[in-house]
C-alpha positions as a printed Julia matrix, in Angstrom:
84×3 Matrix{Float64}:
  0.0    0.0    0.0
  1.3    3.44  -0.87
  0.12   6.95   0.03
  1.57  10.31  -0.96
  1.72  12.87   1.84
  2.62  16.55   1.64
  4.85  17.3    4.62
  3.21  19.8    6.95
  5.98  19.98   9.55
  7.12  23.56  10.01
 10.8   22.59  10.07
 10.52  19.57   7.77
 12.15  16.37   9.0
 14.37  17.49  11.87
 16.12  15.06  14.24
 13.21  14.95  16.69
 10.63  14.2   14.02
 12.84  11.56  12.46
 13.14   9.8   15.82
  9.35   9.97  16.24
  8.79   8.53  12.74
 11.2    5.66  13.43
  9.45   4.92  16.75
  6.09   4.94  14.99
  7.3    2.66  12.2
  8.79   0.18  14.68
  5.4   -0.24  16.38
  4.09  -2.07  13.35
  4.72  -5.53  11.93
  4.59  -4.23   8.36
  7.67  -3.1    6.49
  7.53   0.69   6.21
  9.42   2.89   3.75
  9.52   6.59   2.96
 10.32   7.66  -0.57
 11.13  11.16  -1.77
 12.93  12.46  -4.85
 13.92   8.97  -5.97
 15.34   7.97  -2.58
 13.63   5.13  -0.69
 14.57   4.41   2.91
 13.47   1.95   5.56
 11.44   4.0    8.04
 12.55   1.66  10.86
 16.2    2.6   10.31
 17.36   5.72  12.13
 20.46   5.91   9.93
 18.45   5.63   6.74
 15.98   8.23   7.91
 18.76  10.64   8.86
 19.77  10.64   5.18
 16.34  11.91   4.1
 16.16  15.64   3.58
 12.53  16.64   3.38
 11.29  20.2    3.77
  7.8   21.43   4.53
  5.6   21.28   1.44
  7.51  18.38  -0.18
  5.67  15.23  -1.14
  6.74  11.99   0.51
  5.42   8.54  -0.39
  4.71   6.34   2.6
  4.87   2.67   1.59
  3.85  -0.16   3.89
  3.44  -3.86   3.27
  2.06  -6.32   5.8
 -0.8   -7.19   8.11
 -1.11  -3.72   9.66
 -0.1   -1.6    6.66
 -3.13   0.71   6.83
 -2.49   1.57  10.48
  1.23   2.08   9.79
  0.54   4.49   6.94
 -2.0    6.41   9.03
  0.47   6.82  11.9
  3.26   7.97   9.6
  0.93  10.38   7.8
 -0.21  11.91  11.08
  3.39  12.64  12.06
  4.38  13.96   8.63
  1.4   16.31   8.63
  2.41  17.64  12.05
 -0.72  16.31  13.76
  0.84  13.93  16.27
């Protein structure tokens, strides 16, 4: 399952938000990836996520595959929109 999300975070993906996204992704059984500008990273990997540079207003694809993929995408979307 894949969903495109426009980042609503005022400061984009800063260190704190990256940590929150990784924590959220790790709560789920599904594999979770973020993809932006041709770069796809495992959302459960802090090192991979640190390599993502995403500013407010950019579109990010949230990709999840597994038993709880819908819940995983919803949680990631909520954080990316700045609604956590």
